[in-house]
C-alpha positions in Angstrom: 63.6 88.6 104.2 63.1 87.4 100.7 62.6 83.6 100.7 64.7 83.1 97.6 68.0 84.0 99.3 70.0 80.8 99.8 72.3 80.1 102.7 76.0 80.3 101.8 77.4 77.0 100.6 80.5 75.7 99.0 84.0 76.6 100.2 84.1 78.2 103.6 83.9 77.4 107.3 81.8 78.2 110.3 82.4 81.7 111.6 83.1 81.8 115.3 82.8 85.6 116.0 83.2 85.2 119.8 86.8 84.0 119.4 87.9 86.3 116.6 90.8 88.7 117.2 89.2 91.1 114.5 85.9 91.2 116.3 86.3 94.8 117.5 86.8 96.0 113.9 84.3 93.7 112.2 81.1 95.1 110.6 79.4 91.8 111.1 80.1 91.3 114.8 80.0 94.7 116.4 76.4 95.4 115.4 73.3 94.5 117.4 70.5 94.0 114.8 67.1 92.7 115.7 67.8 89.6 113.6 71.6 89.4 114.2 71.8 85.7 114.8 69.9 85.0 111.6 72.2 87.4 109.7 75.3 85.8 111.0 74.1 82.4 109.9 74.7 83.5 106.3 78.3 84.6 106.9 81.0 82.3 105.7 84.8 82.4 106.1 87.2 81.5 103.4 91.0 81.4 102.8 92.5 83.6 100.1 95.8 82.7 98.5 98.6 85.2 97.8 98.0 86.8 94.4 94.3 86.1 94.4 92.0 89.0 93.4 89.1 89.5 95.8 87.6 92.4 93.9 88.1 93.8 90.4 87.9 97.5 89.7 84.6 98.4 87.9 82.9 95.1 88.8 79.7 94.4 90.6 80.5 91.5 92.9 78.1 89.2 94.8 79.4 89.5 98.4 80.3 92.0 101.1 83.4 90.9 103.0 85.5 91.8 106.1 89.2 91.0 106.1 89.8 88.8 109.1 93.5 88.2 108.6 96.0 89.3 105.9 97.0 92.3 103.8 95.7 93.4 100.5 97.0 95.9 97.9 94.5 98.3 96.3 95.1 98.8 92.6 93.7 101.6 90.6 94.0 101.7 86.8 92.6 103.1 83.6 91.3 101.3 80.5 94.3 100.0 78.5 96.8 100.7 81.3 98.5 98.7 84.0 97.1 99.4 87.4 99.1 101.1 90.1 99.2 100.1 93.8 97.7 103.0 95.8 97.3 101.6 99.3 97.7 98.5 101.5 94.8 97.5 103.8 94.2 94.7 106.3 92.1 93.5 109.3 88.6 94.8 109.5 88.6 96.6 106.1 85.6 95.9 103.8 85.7 94.2 100.5 82.8 95.2 98.3 81.7 98.2 100.3 80.2 99.9 97.2 77.9 97.0 96.5 75.1 97.7 99.1 74.7 101.0 97.2 74.6 99.4 93.7 78.0 100.9 92.7 80.9 99.2 91.0 84.2 98.6 92.8 86.6 101.5 93.0 89.8 99.4 93.2 91.0 96.0 92.5 92.0 94.2 95.7 94.7 91.6 95.6 96.0 89.5 98.6 99.8 90.0 99.2 99.9 87.8 102.3 97.9 84.7 103.3 94.4 86.1 103.9 91.1 85.0 105.4 87.9 86.9 104.7 84.4 86.6 106.1 81.7 87.2 103.5 77.9 87.4 103.2 75.8 87.5 100.1 75.0 91.1 99.1 71.3 90.2 98.9 71.3 89.3 102.5 73.0 92.5 103.4 70.4 94.5 101.5 67.4 92.6 103.0 68.5 92.0 106.6 71.1 94.7 107.4 70.8 97.8 105.3 67.2 98.7 106.5 68.7 99.2 110.0 70.3 102.6 110.9 73.0 101.1 113.1 74.3 99.0 110.2 74.1 102.0 107.9 76.1 104.2 110.3 78.7 101.4 110.7 79.2 101.0 107.0 79.5 104.8 106.5 82.1 104.8 109.2 84.0 102.0 107.6 84.0 103.9 104.2 85.2 107.1 105.9 88.0 105.1 107.5 89.0 103.7 104.1 89.1 107.2 102.6 91.3 108.3 105.4 93.7 105.4 104.9 93.9 106.1 101.2 94.8 109.7 102.0 97.5 108.5 104.4 99.1 106.3 101.7 98.8 109.1 99.1 100.6 111.5 101.5 103.6 109.2 101.7 104.4 109.8 98.0 105.1 113.5 98.8 107.7 112.8 101.6 111.2 113.8 100.5 113.0 111.2 102.7 112.7 107.5 101.7 113.5 106.7 105.3 110.3 108.6 106.3 108.4 106.9 103.5 109.4 103.4 104.5 109.0 104.0 108.2 105.6 105.6 107.8 104.5 102.7 105.5 105.5 100.2 108.2 103.5 102.2 110.8 100.4 102.2 108.6 100.7 98.4 108.2 101.0 98.0 111.9 97.8 100.2 112.3 96.0 97.8 109.9 97.1 94.9 112.1 96.2 96.8 115.3 99.6 95.8 116.7 103.3 97.0 116.6 104.2 93.5 115.4 103.0 92.4 111.9 103.7 90.3 108.8 106.0 92.2 106.5 104.9 92.4 102.9 107.5 91.8 100.2 110.0 94.6 99.4 108.5 94.6 95.9 105.0 95.2 97.2 106.2 98.0 99.4 108.2 99.5 96.6 105.2 99.5 94.2 102.9 101.4 96.7 105.7 103.9 97.5 106.8 104.5 94.0 110.3 103.2 94.8 112.7 100.5 93.8 112.8 97.2 95.7 116.5 97.8 96.5 115.6 101.2 98.0 113.0 99.7 100.3 115.4 96.9 101.4 118.2 99.4 102.1 116.0 101.7 104.2 114.5 98.9 106.2 118.1 97.8 107.1 118.7 101.4 108.2 115.6 101.4 110.4 116.8 98.1 112.0 120.3 99.6 112.5 118.8 102.6 114.3 116.8 100.4 116.6 113.5 101.7 115.1 112.4 98.3 113.7 113.2 94.7 114.6 112.8 91.6 112.5 111.2 88.8 114.5 111.8 86.2 111.8 111.9 86.1 108.0 108.2 87.2 107.6 107.5 89.3 110.7 108.7 92.5 112.4 107.9 94.8 115.2 108.1 98.6 115.6 110.3 99.6 118.5 110.0 103.4 118.7 107.4 106.1 118.9 106.5 108.5 116.0 108.9 111.3 117.1 111.9 109.0 117.0 111.0 108.0 113.4 110.6 111.7 112.4 114.0 112.6 113.9 115.6 109.7 112.0 114.0 110.9 108.8 115.2 114.5 109.4 118.7 113.3 110.0 118.8 111.5 106.6 117.2 114.4 104.6 
């Protein structure tokens, strides 16, 4: 490793991978590199506030990150235009996955719930991790998963039923959490990514609750209460 790579300093805390609920999805913890302990010594964890931008489209950032907790919206835009939300992504997804290959960010990523991310300097990634095939294969797999997630969100825009759109969006968020229960993003955020009005999202969430397909735990959290076929039957009935 190059001797001029500094250890991470400043805001951030010690990373305790052995006790992390995202461990099974984390690029930094599932690998077994020859110098794994040394690599992990450079990883730091930091809190990200709602509305904070973790990555800007077209930029070349300084770190590769893994989302530990929280939900981000991916925004894609064109010069001189307001960006459009194209997907939501959460636990285990990568922030800055283009950087090890020297490419600019594809999307802007903005936190829409309280978020924590584990990060490591991109120079450390290139020097300590990228030379090893297991890490290369893992990052390729993470990129493939991201592309699949983007395709899933894109497909929702072509659904005729808003009940199906909203229900499928909630299932995708649950998949990001890895659990049927999850923190619900604001109706405005869901509306933006679905190309709908906030009132439309609120109304169809209420319908899902009335049908017993979704249950609110509290103001911020909900849980899916039915399998995929039940959601599809409900959507067909409303078409």
